[in-house]
N, C-alpha and C positions, 0 to 999 in steps of 0.2 A: 054243575059242581063248582063251588067257589074256589078261588086261588088258595085260601088257607086250608080248605078241605083237601085240595089236591096235594099240597105240600105235606100235610100230615099223613096222607095215605101213601105217598110215594117214598117219604123219607123214614117212615116207621121201621124199626128193626124187628118188629113182631108182626106176624100175619101168617095166613095159610100158604102152603106151597102149591105151586101149579105144576101140573104134569108136563106142560110144554111152555117154557118161558117165552114170553112175547114182550117186545119193547112197547111200552105205552106210547100212543101217538103224541101226547103232550110232551113226552121226553124229547122227541125229535124236534118239536117246535121250540122248546126251551133251549136245546143245544144250538139250533140254528140262530136263535136270537142272541145268545151269548157269543157265538162265533162271529156273527155280524158286527156286534159292538166291539169285540176285540180286534178284528181286522181293521176297522176304521180308526180305533185308538192307536194301533201300531203306526199308521200313517201320521197321526197327530204328533207322535214323538219326533219323527223325522222333520216335520214342518216346524215344530217348536224350536228345535235346535237351529234350524236355518234362519229363524227370525230373531235369534238372540242378539244380533248386532243392530237390529232395527227397532225393537220394542222392549221397553222395560217390562219386567215380569208381571207386575200387578196390572199395568195398562193392557198387556196382552190378554190377561184373563178377563179384564173388564170388557174389552171390545169383543172377545169371544162370546161372553154371555149376553152382551147387548144385542149382538146379531141373532143369537138363538132366541132370545125373548121377543125381539121384534118380529121374527117370523112366526113364532108359535102363538103370540097374543091374538092376532086376528081370528085364529081358529079356536082359541080357548076362552075368549072373554065371555061367551055365552055360558060356558060351563062354570066360570067363576061367579057369574051373577046367579045362576040357578042353584049353585051349591055354596053360596056365601055363608050360610049359617053353619054348615058342616066345616067349612074352612075356619070360621071364627072359633068354633068349638075345639078344633084341633090345631090352633095357631102355634101353641108351644111346641108340639111335635113337628109341625111343618118348618118352624123357624130353626129348630135344631138340625133337621135333615138338610135344610138349605145351607146353613152355616158350615156343616161338615162336608157335604158332598159337592156344593157349588162354589162357595166362597173360598174355603181354606185349602181343600184337597188339590184342586187344579193349580192354584196359585203357588203352592209349595213346590209342585213339580217344576214350574218355570223358574222359581228362585233357586232350587237345588241345581238346575242345569248350569247355573252360573259358577258354581263352586266345585263341582265334581265331574268325573268323566262319564262317558256313555257306558263304559263297562261297569262301573260302580252302580249306575242307575239301573241297568238291566238286572244285575244281580240282586239288588235290594228290592226291586219290584216283585221278585218271586216270593217275597214275604207276605204279599197280600192274601193268597189262598190259605196260608198258615194262620194268619190273623182271623180269617173268615171261619176256619175250622174251629178255632178256640172260642171265638165269640158266639158261634152257632151252638156250641156246647153249653156256654154259660147262659145265654139269653133264650135260646130256642130249644134247649135240652136235646139237641141232636147228638147221638153217641159218636165217639171217636173210635171207629172200628179198625181192626187190623188191615182190612182191605184199603181203607182210606189212607192209613199211615204208609203202607207199601206204595200206593199210587203216588202220594206226595214225594216219597223218596226217589222213585223212578223219574218223576217229572223234574224235580230239582236237579238231579244228576244230568238230565238232558239239557236243561237251561244253562247250567254251569259249563257243560261241554260246549254249548253253542257260543256263549259269550267269550269263552277263553280259547275258542278254536281248537279244542282238544288238548291244549297245553295247560294242565292244572297248576303248573309251577307259577303261572301268572298271578294266582291268588295270593301268593306270598308277597307280591309287590303292591298289593292294594293299600292305599293310604286314605284312611277314613278321615273325613272333615265335616264341617258344619252342613255342607250340601248333602252328604250321605245321611246325616241324622235327619235332615229335612225330608229326604225321600223316604226314609223309614217311617217317619211320622205320617207322611202322605199315604203310605201303604196301609197303615193302621186305620187312618181316617176313612179310606175308601171301603175297607172291610166294615167299619162301623156304619157307613152310609148304606151298604148293601143289607145289613141286618135291619136297619130302620125301614128300608123299602119293603122287606119281608113282613114287617109289622104294620104296614100302612092300614089305616082304618078301611074296612071293606066297603063302607057306605060312601067313601070318597072316590070319585071316578079318576081314572088314570090321567086324563087330559087336564082336569082341574088340579090334580096333585102336582103334575109336572110344571104347569104354568105358574102355580103358586110358588114352588120352590125356586124356579128360575127368577121370578120377580124379587123374591126375598133375598136370594143369593146375590143378585146384582145390586140391590140396595145396600146390603152389608158390605159389599166390595167397594162401593163408590167412595166413601171417605178415605179408604186406603189408597185408591187410585189418585184421588185429588192430592193427598199428601205427597205421593211420588212426583206428581207434576210440580207442586210448589217447591220441592227440593231439587228441581232442575233436570229431571229425567223426562224427556218428551219422546213420543213415538215418531218414527220416520216412515211416512207412507210412500210406498212404491207400488206399481202394478202387481208385482210378485207378492208383496206383503198383503195387499188387499185380497188377492186370490187366496192366499193362505188363511187369512182371517175368515173368509167365507167358508173355507173347508172346515176349519176347527169349530166355527160357529154353527154351521148346519150339520156337518157330518159328525164330528167328535163330540158335539154337545147335544143337539136336538135328536138326531137319528140314533146315535149310540146310546143315549140315556133312555130313550123309548125302548130300544131293544133290550138293554141290560135290565131295566126294571121289569119288563115282561118275562125275561128269563128267570129272574129271582122269584117271581110269583109262580112260575110253572115248575121249576125244578129245585128251588131253594137256593139260598145264598152260598152254601158250602159247595154244592155241585157246580154252580155258576163260576165260583172262584177257581175250581180246578181247571176249567176251560181257559181261564185268564193266563195260565201258564204258556199257552200257545202264542202269546203276544210277541216274544222275541223271535219265534219261528217265522211269523208273518212279516216282521220287520226285516228279517234276512232276505225273504223272497222279494220284498219291495226294493231293498237295496240292490238286488240283482237286476230287477227290471228297470229301475229308475236311475240308479247310480252306476250300473255295470260292474258291481263287485262280484268276484268269482265265487262259485259254490264249490266247497271242498267236501271230502269224505266226512269231516267232522260235522258239517251241516246235515249230512244225510243221517248218520246214526244218532245225532242229537235230536233231530226231528222225530225219528222212530221212537226214541225214549220218551219224549214229551207226549206224543200221541198215545203210547202204551200206558204211560202213567195216568193220563186223563181217563182212558177207558177203564183201567183197573179201579181208580178212585170213584168214578161216577157209577160204575156197575149198571149199565143200561138195562140189563135183563132182570134186575131185581125189582119186583113189583111189591115187595113187602113194605 
């Protein structure tokens, strides 16, 4: 069964009822892929903040995608040669996907981090699944059900509780600026990228697809990075910075995008987006393990709300 057929079968709101609901095996695989990508991306945010004083944002993005492309290309060049006609036929689609998902989305996150707080970034990032739900409705005709709406509300409550540490009065002190607007745009772009992945031509293989958008995204990013260098912002290389670039280049770029793209093909962009709500939860766990930050009661009930919201919204027992 093709990925498109799987998505249509799994996400359809009409179908026969089963006497004994059973979770489809591809659902578990899709959830695991989305979770894996989200876990790695949660570490990416911590590292990106740590590199803020060493790397200008565009160059950080450029070295990230250079690393990912250099590692993927030896494995993907045969697929590029074999599928070059399909790539040429879909070059417009691939260029748009690369521009949105590789060039602009990640760079905006690094730029936004210069102007806004981690609290604002975490709150605004929760808009991604909402954008995904709306875009899935517009472009994929996926219905916005009451279950999905309730699940989103529960998950958003959990995320807000997590980043405010249970003190909702902190929301009144938020000061929106250009960094917040940049992060909001980045959230919308990532949702758009996920929709495009869901509409990837079936005849184009995953390796050829990913290799192509990595190369195109890096090419689109290069003039911007050169402009940054010419205007006096240069990267400072340290052993820690090199290690961090390897992490975001291999983990947050290559591995995470492979996992996320697979999740989108298996369970659809909207359901994958719901799992993205768990990102602040994993960031909190990593902060405990790496930075020694304490875990409070707010972390516990926030995590419960996030997980409950994901389960309600994705409805794993629905085979319709």
